[in-house]
A tleap script that builds the chain and sets N, CA, C and O, in Angstrom:
source leaprc.protein.ff14SB
mol = sequence {
  NMET ALA GLY ALA THR LEU ALA GLU VAL ASP
  LEU GLY ILE PHE GLN THR THR LEU PRO ARG
  ASP PRO LYS THR GLY LEU PHE THR THR MET
  GLU PHE HIE VAL PHE GLY THR VAL PRO ARG
  SER ARG LEU SER ALA VAL THR ARG GLN HIE
  GLU ILE ASP ASP TYR ARG LEU ARG HIE GLU
  ILE LEU ILE ALA ALA ARG LYS CYS THR ARG
  GLU GLU LEU SER ASP PRO ALA LEU ALA VAL
  LEU ARG ALA ARG ILE LYS GLU VAL VAL ASN
  LYS LEU PHE THR ASP ALA PRO VAL LYS GLU
  ILE GLY PHE TYR GLN ILE THR CLEU
}
set mol.1.N position { -2.569 19.250 -13.163 }
set mol.1.CA position { -1.899 19.061 -11.890 }
set mol.1.C position { -0.381 19.063 -12.033 }
set mol.1.O position { 0.336 18.744 -11.084 }
set mol.2.N position { 0.099 19.415 -13.197 }
set mol.2.CA position { 1.539 19.449 -13.394 }
set mol.2.C position { 2.150 20.426 -12.397 }
set mol.2.O position { 1.672 21.549 -12.240 }
set mol.3.N position { 3.204 19.988 -11.731 }
set mol.3.CA position { 3.885 20.826 -10.766 }
set mol.3.C position { 3.203 20.910 -9.411 }
set mol.3.O position { 3.616 21.696 -8.558 }
set mol.4.N position { 2.165 20.112 -9.203 }
set mol.4.CA position { 1.463 20.132 -7.914 }
set mol.4.C position { 2.388 19.637 -6.806 }
set mol.4.O position { 3.144 18.683 -6.993 }
set mol.5.N position { 2.320 20.287 -5.669 }
set mol.5.CA position { 3.091 19.865 -4.512 }
set mol.5.C position { 2.413 18.651 -3.894 }
set mol.5.O position { 1.197 18.630 -3.709 }
set mol.6.N position { 3.214 17.644 -3.580 }
set mol.6.CA position { 2.671 16.412 -3.010 }
set mol.6.C position { 2.896 16.354 -1.506 }
set mol.6.O position { 3.866 16.904 -0.983 }
set mol.7.N position { 1.984 15.681 -0.828 }
set mol.7.CA position { 2.089 15.466 0.614 }
set mol.7.C position { 1.934 13.970 0.873 }
set mol.7.O position { 1.289 13.259 0.102 }
set mol.8.N position { 2.532 13.505 1.963 }
set mol.8.CA position { 2.426 12.097 2.339 }
set mol.8.C position { 1.207 11.866 3.215 }
set mol.8.O position { 0.892 12.668 4.094 }
set mol.9.N position { 0.519 10.744 2.955 }
set mol.9.CA position { -0.591 10.301 3.784 }
set mol.9.C position { -0.211 8.933 4.324 }
set mol.9.O position { 0.011 7.996 3.557 }
set mol.10.N position { -0.138 8.821 5.635 }
set mol.10.CA position { 0.186 7.547 6.281 }
set mol.10.C position { -1.006 6.619 6.114 }
set mol.10.O position { -2.096 6.906 6.607 }
set mol.11.N position { -0.799 5.498 5.415 }
set mol.11.CA position { -1.892 4.556 5.166 }
set mol.11.C position { -1.945 3.437 6.193 }
set mol.11.O position { -2.907 2.670 6.226 }
set mol.12.N position { -0.921 3.337 7.030 }
set mol.12.CA position { -0.990 2.386 8.124 }
set mol.12.C position { 0.167 1.405 8.207 }
set mol.12.O position { 1.022 1.321 7.325 }
set mol.13.N position { 0.150 0.670 9.310 }
set mol.13.CA position { 1.126 -0.388 9.584 }
set mol.13.C position { 0.383 -1.715 9.446 }
set mol.13.O position { -0.707 -1.887 9.991 }
set mol.14.N position { 0.975 -2.634 8.724 }
set mol.14.CA position { 0.330 -3.901 8.411 }
set mol.14.C position { 1.243 -5.068 8.743 }
set mol.14.O position { 2.468 -4.960 8.678 }
set mol.15.N position { 0.626 -6.178 9.098 }
set mol.15.CA position { 1.362 -7.420 9.314 }
set mol.15.C position { 0.511 -8.547 8.757 }
set mol.15.O position { -0.689 -8.616 9.023 }
set mol.16.N position { 1.130 -9.432 7.983 }
set mol.16.CA position { 0.418 -10.568 7.426 }
set mol.16.C position { 1.386 -11.726 7.222 }
set mol.16.O position { 2.600 -11.535 7.164 }
set mol.17.N position { 0.836 -12.911 7.117 }
set mol.17.CA position { 1.610 -14.090 6.789 }
set mol.17.C position { 1.251 -14.479 5.361 }
set mol.17.O position { 0.078 -14.648 5.025 }
set mol.18.N position { 2.270 -14.618 4.534 }
set mol.18.CA position { 2.054 -14.985 3.141 }
set mol.18.C position { 1.770 -16.477 3.033 }
set mol.18.O position { 2.128 -17.242 3.928 }
set mol.19.N position { 1.127 -16.897 1.942 }
set mol.19.CA position { 0.880 -18.333 1.757 }
set mol.19.C position { 2.183 -19.136 1.816 }
set mol.19.O position { 3.265 -18.614 1.550 }
set mol.20.N position { 2.051 -20.397 2.165 }
set mol.20.CA position { 3.198 -21.305 2.295 }
set mol.20.C position { 3.977 -21.379 0.981 }
set mol.20.O position { 3.385 -21.484 -0.094 }
set mol.21.N position { 5.299 -21.323 1.075 }
set mol.21.CA position { 6.167 -21.466 -0.097 }
set mol.21.C position { 6.081 -22.920 -0.571 }
set mol.21.O position { 6.379 -23.831 0.202 }
set mol.22.N position { 5.681 -23.155 -1.823 }
set mol.22.CA position { 5.521 -24.533 -2.290 }
set mol.22.C position { 6.832 -25.328 -2.337 }
set mol.22.O position { 6.812 -26.556 -2.250 }
set mol.23.N position { 7.954 -24.645 -2.473 }
set mol.23.CA position { 9.250 -25.344 -2.549 }
set mol.23.C position { 9.773 -25.730 -1.171 }
set mol.23.O position { 10.284 -26.834 -0.987 }
set mol.24.N position { 9.648 -24.828 -0.207 }
set mol.24.CA position { 10.234 -25.071 1.114 }
set mol.24.C position { 9.195 -25.466 2.157 }
set mol.24.O position { 9.533 -26.059 3.181 }
set mol.25.N position { 7.938 -25.138 1.898 }
set mol.25.CA position { 6.893 -25.416 2.876 }
set mol.25.C position { 6.845 -24.405 4.015 }
set mol.25.O position { 6.087 -24.580 4.968 }
set mol.26.N position { 7.644 -23.355 3.922 }
set mol.26.CA position { 7.724 -22.360 4.989 }
set mol.26.C position { 6.787 -21.184 4.730 }
set mol.26.O position { 6.451 -20.877 3.586 }
set mol.27.N position { 6.377 -20.538 5.810 }
set mol.27.CA position { 5.588 -19.321 5.733 }
set mol.27.C position { 6.520 -18.126 5.869 }
set mol.27.O position { 7.585 -18.231 6.478 }
set mol.28.N position { 6.126 -17.005 5.309 }
set mol.28.CA position { 6.865 -15.762 5.448 }
set mol.28.C position { 5.946 -14.740 6.087 }
set mol.28.O position { 4.817 -14.546 5.637 }
set mol.29.N position { 6.423 -14.086 7.132 }
set mol.29.CA position { 5.679 -12.999 7.762 }
set mol.29.C position { 6.183 -11.690 7.178 }
set mol.29.O position { 7.388 -11.484 7.031 }
set mol.30.N position { 5.252 -10.813 6.850 }
set mol.30.CA position { 5.605 -9.529 6.259 }
set mol.30.C position { 5.003 -8.433 7.127 }
set mol.30.O position { 3.817 -8.470 7.455 }
set mol.31.N position { 5.822 -7.466 7.493 }
set mol.31.CA position { 5.379 -6.286 8.221 }
set mol.31.C position { 5.788 -5.071 7.405 }
set mol.31.O position { 6.920 -4.992 6.928 }
set mol.32.N position { 4.866 -4.120 7.244 }
set mol.32.CA position { 5.208 -2.931 6.473 }
set mol.32.C position { 4.385 -1.738 6.915 }
set mol.32.O position { 3.258 -1.867 7.394 }
set mol.33.N position { 4.986 -0.576 6.739 }
set mol.33.CA position { 4.354 0.702 7.066 }
set mol.33.C position { 4.321 1.476 5.753 }
set mol.33.O position { 5.369 1.834 5.214 }
set mol.34.N position { 3.136 1.731 5.244 }
set mol.34.CA position { 2.980 2.274 3.895 }
set mol.34.C position { 2.405 3.691 3.913 }
set mol.34.O position { 1.623 4.054 4.791 }
set mol.35.N position { 2.816 4.479 2.918 }
set mol.35.CA position { 2.254 5.815 2.739 }
set mol.35.C position { 1.972 6.038 1.261 }
set mol.35.O position { 2.519 5.357 0.394 }
set mol.36.N position { 1.114 6.996 0.998 }
set mol.36.CA position { 0.840 7.417 -0.367 }
set mol.36.C position { 1.090 8.899 -0.486 }
set mol.36.O position { 0.948 9.641 0.486 }
set mol.37.N position { 1.462 9.333 -1.673 }
set mol.37.CA position { 1.610 10.765 -1.910 }
set mol.37.C position { 0.384 11.257 -2.678 }
set mol.37.O position { -0.069 10.628 -3.634 }
set mol.38.N position { -0.131 12.388 -2.237 }
set mol.38.CA position { -1.316 12.997 -2.844 }
set mol.38.C position { -1.041 14.484 -3.048 }
set mol.38.O position { -0.198 15.060 -2.360 }
set mol.39.N position { -1.750 15.107 -3.992 }
set mol.39.CA position { -1.599 16.559 -4.133 }
set mol.39.C position { -1.963 17.246 -2.813 }
set mol.39.O position { -2.973 16.916 -2.191 }
set mol.40.N position { -1.146 18.185 -2.402 }
set mol.40.CA position { -1.367 18.884 -1.130 }
set mol.40.C position { -2.770 19.487 -1.058 }
set mol.40.O position { -3.359 19.557 0.021 }
set mol.41.N position { -3.299 19.915 -2.178 }
set mol.41.CA position { -4.642 20.508 -2.197 }
set mol.41.C position { -5.727 19.484 -1.851 }
set mol.41.O position { -6.836 19.869 -1.484 }
set mol.42.N position { -5.427 18.192 -1.962 }
set mol.42.CA position { -6.392 17.128 -1.662 }
set mol.42.C position { -6.152 16.486 -0.302 }
set mol.42.O position { -6.898 15.591 0.096 }
set mol.43.N position { -5.135 16.924 0.410 }
set mol.43.CA position { -4.719 16.271 1.647 }
set mol.43.C position { -5.839 16.153 2.677 }
set mol.43.O position { -6.047 15.068 3.220 }
set mol.44.N position { -6.558 17.217 2.960 }
set mol.44.CA position { -7.596 17.141 3.999 }
set mol.44.C position { -8.735 16.226 3.561 }
set mol.44.O position { -9.264 15.485 4.390 }
set mol.45.N position { -9.128 16.250 2.298 }
set mol.45.CA position { -10.202 15.376 1.811 }
set mol.45.C position { -9.767 13.908 1.870 }
set mol.45.O position { -10.553 13.042 2.253 }
set mol.46.N position { -8.537 13.637 1.497 }
set mol.46.CA position { -8.024 12.265 1.533 }
set mol.46.C position { -7.924 11.778 2.973 }
set mol.46.O position { -8.261 10.631 3.265 }
set mol.47.N position { -7.469 12.631 3.863 }
set mol.47.CA position { -7.359 12.258 5.278 }
set mol.47.C position { -8.725 11.921 5.854 }
set mol.47.O position { -8.861 10.935 6.579 }
set mol.48.N position { -9.742 12.725 5.545 }
set mol.48.CA position { -11.110 12.439 6.011 }
set mol.48.C position { -11.609 11.107 5.448 }
set mol.48.O position { -12.183 10.293 6.171 }
set mol.49.N position { -11.387 10.899 4.168 }
set mol.49.CA position { -11.853 9.662 3.548 }
set mol.49.C position { -11.120 8.452 4.124 }
set mol.49.O position { -11.710 7.387 4.305 }
set mol.50.N position { -9.845 8.623 4.406 }
set mol.50.CA position { -9.069 7.534 5.012 }
set mol.50.C position { -9.645 7.169 6.374 }
set mol.50.O position { -9.765 5.987 6.695 }
set mol.51.N position { -10.000 8.158 7.173 }
set mol.51.CA position { -10.595 7.895 8.492 }
set mol.51.C position { -11.915 7.144 8.359 }
set mol.51.O position { -12.193 6.236 9.142 }
set mol.52.N position { -12.725 7.514 7.380 }
set mol.52.CA position { -14.029 6.881 7.183 }
set mol.52.C position { -13.880 5.439 6.677 }
set mol.52.O position { -14.574 4.541 7.153 }
set mol.53.N position { -12.991 5.222 5.731 }
set mol.53.CA position { -12.856 3.927 5.065 }
set mol.53.C position { -11.662 3.113 5.549 }
set mol.53.O position { -11.178 2.238 4.830 }
set mol.54.N position { -11.183 3.389 6.755 }
set mol.54.CA position { -9.977 2.729 7.255 }
set mol.54.C position { -10.064 1.205 7.216 }
set mol.54.O position { -9.124 0.554 6.761 }
set mol.55.N position { -11.158 0.628 7.677 }
set mol.55.CA position { -11.253 -0.835 7.728 }
set mol.55.C position { -11.255 -1.450 6.335 }
set mol.55.O position { -10.599 -2.466 6.106 }
set mol.56.N position { -11.981 -0.847 5.409 }
set mol.56.CA position { -11.972 -1.350 4.024 }
set mol.56.C position { -10.595 -1.220 3.406 }
set mol.56.O position { -10.124 -2.131 2.724 }
set mol.57.N position { -9.951 -0.089 3.645 }
set mol.57.CA position { -8.622 0.133 3.098 }
set mol.57.C position { -7.637 -0.890 3.644 }
set mol.57.O position { -6.857 -1.463 2.883 }
set mol.58.N position { -7.663 -1.128 4.948 }
set mol.58.CA position { -6.767 -2.115 5.563 }
set mol.58.C position { -6.994 -3.490 4.941 }
set mol.58.O position { -6.039 -4.190 4.603 }
set mol.59.N position { -8.245 -3.869 4.794 }
set mol.59.CA position { -8.583 -5.167 4.212 }
set mol.59.C position { -8.026 -5.290 2.792 }
set mol.59.O position { -7.406 -6.298 2.452 }
set mol.60.N position { -8.245 -4.276 1.974 }
set mol.60.CA position { -7.801 -4.315 0.572 }
set mol.60.C position { -6.275 -4.308 0.453 }
set mol.60.O position { -5.727 -4.999 -0.406 }
set mol.61.N position { -5.586 -3.548 1.293 }
set mol.61.CA position { -4.120 -3.529 1.254 }
set mol.61.C position { -3.564 -4.880 1.668 }
set mol.61.O position { -2.600 -5.356 1.068 }
set mol.62.N position { -4.150 -5.507 2.677 }
set mol.62.CA position { -3.677 -6.834 3.093 }
set mol.62.C position { -3.905 -7.875 1.997 }
set mol.62.O position { -3.053 -8.736 1.779 }
set mol.63.N position { -5.028 -7.806 1.316 }
set mol.63.CA position { -5.267 -8.728 0.195 }
set mol.63.C position { -4.213 -8.515 -0.890 }
set mol.63.O position { -3.669 -9.481 -1.426 }
set mol.64.N position { -3.926 -7.265 -1.213 }
set mol.64.CA position { -2.922 -6.956 -2.232 }
set mol.64.C position { -1.552 -7.515 -1.832 }
set mol.64.O position { -0.835 -8.063 -2.669 }
set mol.65.N position { -1.197 -7.376 -0.567 }
set mol.65.CA position { 0.102 -7.871 -0.092 }
set mol.65.C position { 0.163 -9.394 -0.158 }
set mol.65.O position { 1.196 -9.953 -0.528 }
set mol.66.N position { -0.908 -10.059 0.189 }
set mol.66.CA position { -0.928 -11.530 0.193 }
set mol.66.C position { -0.835 -12.122 -1.204 }
set mol.66.O position { -0.511 -13.301 -1.346 }
set mol.67.N position { -1.109 -11.343 -2.233 }
set mol.67.CA position { -1.008 -11.812 -3.618 }
set mol.67.C position { 0.439 -11.851 -4.104 }
set mol.67.O position { 0.725 -12.454 -5.139 }
set mol.68.N position { 1.347 -11.221 -3.376 }
set mol.68.CA position { 2.739 -11.137 -3.820 }
set mol.68.C position { 3.427 -12.496 -3.778 }
set mol.68.O position { 3.242 -13.289 -2.854 }
set mol.69.N position { 4.219 -12.731 -4.801 }
set mol.69.CA position { 5.060 -13.926 -4.824 }
set mol.69.C position { 6.404 -13.580 -4.196 }
set mol.69.O position { 6.737 -12.405 -4.040 }
set mol.70.N position { 7.158 -14.582 -3.843 }
set mol.70.CA position { 8.486 -14.327 -3.292 }
set mol.70.C position { 9.392 -13.634 -4.306 }
set mol.70.O position { 10.243 -12.826 -3.932 }
set mol.71.N position { 9.211 -13.950 -5.587 }
set mol.71.CA position { 10.001 -13.291 -6.631 }
set mol.71.C position { 9.686 -11.797 -6.683 }
set mol.71.O position { 10.590 -10.974 -6.821 }
set mol.72.N position { 8.401 -11.448 -6.571 }
set mol.72.CA position { 8.015 -10.037 -6.573 }
set mol.72.C position { 8.581 -9.312 -5.357 }
set mol.72.O position { 8.979 -8.151 -5.451 }
set mol.73.N position { 8.616 -9.990 -4.229 }
set mol.73.CA position { 9.137 -9.371 -3.010 }
set mol.73.C position { 10.650 -9.267 -2.997 }
set mol.73.O position { 11.220 -8.534 -2.188 }
set mol.74.N position { 11.304 -10.001 -3.893 }
set mol.74.CA position { 12.763 -9.908 -3.955 }
set mol.74.C position { 13.223 -8.713 -4.798 }
set mol.74.O position { 14.410 -8.388 -4.810 }
set mol.75.N position { 12.296 -8.061 -5.497 }
set mol.75.CA position { 12.605 -6.850 -6.267 }
set mol.75.C position { 12.878 -5.717 -5.280 }
set mol.75.O position { 12.002 -5.370 -4.487 }
set mol.76.N position { 14.073 -5.135 -5.314 }
set mol.76.CA position { 14.397 -4.060 -4.359 }
set mol.76.C position { 13.430 -2.868 -4.427 }
set mol.76.O position { 13.220 -2.191 -3.422 }
set mol.77.N position { 12.847 -2.610 -5.592 }
set mol.77.CA position { 11.919 -1.484 -5.733 }
set mol.77.C position { 10.498 -1.857 -5.312 }
set mol.77.O position { 9.649 -0.977 -5.168 }
set mol.78.N position { 10.230 -3.138 -5.115 }
set mol.78.CA position { 8.892 -3.625 -4.756 }
set mol.78.C position { 7.821 -3.048 -5.686 }
set mol.78.O position { 6.738 -2.663 -5.246 }
set mol.79.N position { 8.148 -2.998 -6.980 }
set mol.79.CA position { 7.282 -2.357 -7.972 }
set mol.79.C position { 5.890 -2.979 -8.041 }
set mol.79.O position { 4.899 -2.254 -8.127 }
set mol.80.N position { 5.800 -4.301 -8.003 }
set mol.80.CA position { 4.492 -4.956 -8.115 }
set mol.80.C position { 3.640 -4.670 -6.881 }
set mol.80.O position { 2.453 -4.368 -7.005 }
set mol.81.N position { 4.230 -4.762 -5.703 }
set mol.81.CA position { 3.491 -4.483 -4.474 }
set mol.81.C position { 3.025 -3.031 -4.448 }
set mol.81.O position { 1.879 -2.756 -4.091 }
set mol.82.N position { 3.894 -2.107 -4.821 }
set mol.82.CA position { 3.512 -0.690 -4.869 }
set mol.82.C position { 2.340 -0.476 -5.833 }
set mol.82.O position { 1.388 0.236 -5.514 }
set mol.83.N position { 2.418 -1.095 -7.008 }
set mol.83.CA position { 1.357 -0.930 -8.009 }
set mol.83.C position { 0.032 -1.502 -7.505 }
set mol.83.O position { -1.019 -0.893 -7.701 }
set mol.84.N position { 0.077 -2.662 -6.860 }
set mol.84.CA position { -1.155 -3.262 -6.333 }
set mol.84.C position { -1.784 -2.372 -5.260 }
set mol.84.O position { -2.995 -2.151 -5.264 }
set mol.85.N position { -0.968 -1.870 -4.353 }
set mol.85.CA position { -1.497 -1.017 -3.284 }
set mol.85.C position { -2.064 0.275 -3.865 }
set mol.85.O position { -3.137 0.723 -3.460 }
set mol.86.N position { -1.349 0.870 -4.805 }
set mol.86.CA position { -1.836 2.103 -5.434 }
set mol.86.C position { -3.185 1.863 -6.105 }
set mol.86.O position { -4.082 2.700 -6.004 }
set mol.87.N position { -3.335 0.744 -6.780 }
set mol.87.CA position { -4.589 0.425 -7.458 }
set mol.87.C position { -5.751 0.307 -6.474 }
set mol.87.O position { -6.818 0.877 -6.703 }
set mol.88.N position { -5.551 -0.429 -5.379 }
set mol.88.CA position { -6.662 -0.614 -4.435 }
set mol.88.C position { -6.999 0.685 -3.699 }
set mol.88.O position { -8.169 0.962 -3.433 }
set mol.89.N position { -5.988 1.474 -3.372 }
set mol.89.CA position { -6.241 2.744 -2.685 }
set mol.89.C position { -7.004 3.688 -3.606 }
set mol.89.O position { -7.966 4.330 -3.183 }
set mol.90.N position { -6.580 3.773 -4.853 }
set mol.90.CA position { -7.242 4.692 -5.780 }
set mol.90.C position { -8.630 4.228 -6.190 }
set mol.90.O position { -9.445 5.048 -6.612 }
set mol.91.N position { -8.923 2.935 -6.078 }
set mol.91.CA position { -10.298 2.471 -6.318 }
set mol.91.C position { -11.207 2.899 -5.169 }
set mol.91.O position { -12.391 3.169 -5.371 }
set mol.92.N position { -10.654 2.956 -3.982 }
set mol.92.CA position { -11.444 3.299 -2.798 }
set mol.92.C position { -11.601 4.812 -2.624 }
set mol.92.O position { -12.676 5.285 -2.254 }
set mol.93.N position { -10.538 5.566 -2.887 }
set mol.93.CA position { -10.569 7.012 -2.680 }
set mol.93.C position { -11.161 7.727 -3.901 }
set mol.93.O position { -10.890 7.351 -5.041 }
set mol.94.N position { -11.953 8.739 -3.653 }
set mol.94.CA position { -12.586 9.528 -4.702 }
set mol.94.C position { -11.542 10.198 -5.585 }
set mol.94.O position { -10.578 10.778 -5.084 }
set mol.95.N position { -11.731 10.121 -6.879 }
set mol.95.CA position { -10.880 10.770 -7.888 }
set mol.95.C position { -9.441 10.262 -7.920 }
set mol.95.O position { -8.560 10.967 -8.411 }
set mol.96.N position { -9.181 9.064 -7.413 }
set mol.96.CA position { -7.861 8.430 -7.485 }
set mol.96.C position { -6.719 9.416 -7.202 }
set mol.96.O position { -5.922 9.702 -8.095 }
set mol.97.N position { -6.632 9.933 -5.984 }
set mol.97.CA position { -5.662 10.986 -5.697 }
set mol.97.C position { -4.219 10.522 -5.450 }
set mol.97.O position { -3.301 11.341 -5.501 }
set mol.98.N position { -4.002 9.240 -5.185 }
set mol.98.CA position { -2.657 8.772 -4.814 }
set mol.98.C position { -1.779 8.670 -6.051 }
set mol.98.O position { -2.106 7.970 -7.010 }
set mol.99.N position { -0.660 9.379 -6.012 }
set mol.99.CA position { 0.261 9.424 -7.148 }
set mol.99.C position { 1.351 8.368 -7.031 }
set mol.99.O position { 1.770 7.787 -8.033 }
set mol.100.N position { 1.809 8.121 -5.813 }
set mol.100.CA position { 2.862 7.136 -5.585 }
set mol.100.C position { 2.639 6.456 -4.246 }
set mol.100.O position { 2.003 7.004 -3.346 }
set mol.101.N position { 3.178 5.250 -4.135 }
set mol.101.CA position { 3.156 4.499 -2.885 }
set mol.101.C position { 4.598 4.312 -2.442 }
set mol.101.O position { 5.480 4.026 -3.251 }
set mol.102.N position { 4.820 4.477 -1.152 }
set mol.102.CA position { 6.151 4.262 -0.590 }
set mol.102.C position { 6.039 3.531 0.741 }
set mol.102.O position { 4.950 3.357 1.289 }
set mol.103.N position { 7.181 3.115 1.238 }
set mol.103.CA position { 7.227 2.398 2.495 }
set mol.103.C position { 8.152 3.120 3.459 }
set mol.103.O position { 9.295 3.430 3.123 }
set mol.104.N position { 7.648 3.387 4.663 }
set mol.104.CA position { 8.507 3.902 5.712 }
set mol.104.C position { 9.422 2.780 6.182 }
set mol.104.O position { 10.583 2.999 6.527 }
set mol.105.N position { 8.856 1.549 6.186 }
set mol.105.CA position { 9.588 0.377 6.676 }
set mol.105.C position { 8.917 -0.856 6.106 }
set mol.105.O position { 7.695 -0.898 5.967 }
set mol.106.N position { 9.726 -1.874 5.772 }
set mol.106.CA position { 9.185 -3.167 5.363 }
set mol.106.C position { 10.142 -4.258 5.838 }
set mol.106.O position { 11.355 -4.154 5.658 }
set mol.107.N position { 9.587 -5.299 6.443 }
set mol.107.CA position { 10.386 -6.398 6.976 }
set mol.107.C position { 9.758 -7.713 6.553 }
set mol.107.O position { 8.549 -7.908 6.682 }
set mol.108.N position { 10.585 -8.607 6.050 }
set mol.108.CA position { 10.131 -9.954 5.679 }
set mol.108.C position { 10.791 -10.958 6.581 }
set mol.108.O position { 10.554 -12.158 6.447 }
savepdb mol mol.pdb
quit
């Protein structure tokens, strides 16, 4: 797949409240719009699978987001969150097609 052209797949808009901060006692609300990049040759298959497994995918992405610590969310690259989302998406989608995870928007 070296040199394969990638296409973006919109994985959805999510909103969740993170667990209470043990130091401050405050909750943090997180809203994000996430996408994955897949080889263009797999785009239609991934889109079909996304439509079929949308509820499972949403559930798994929200679980991955809720596992984030405030320290992980303070990383400008959001590397841990991206890695968690990529892992859950590729476990659900056939042949692990997602190469990268990105955010159209994220608000804490």
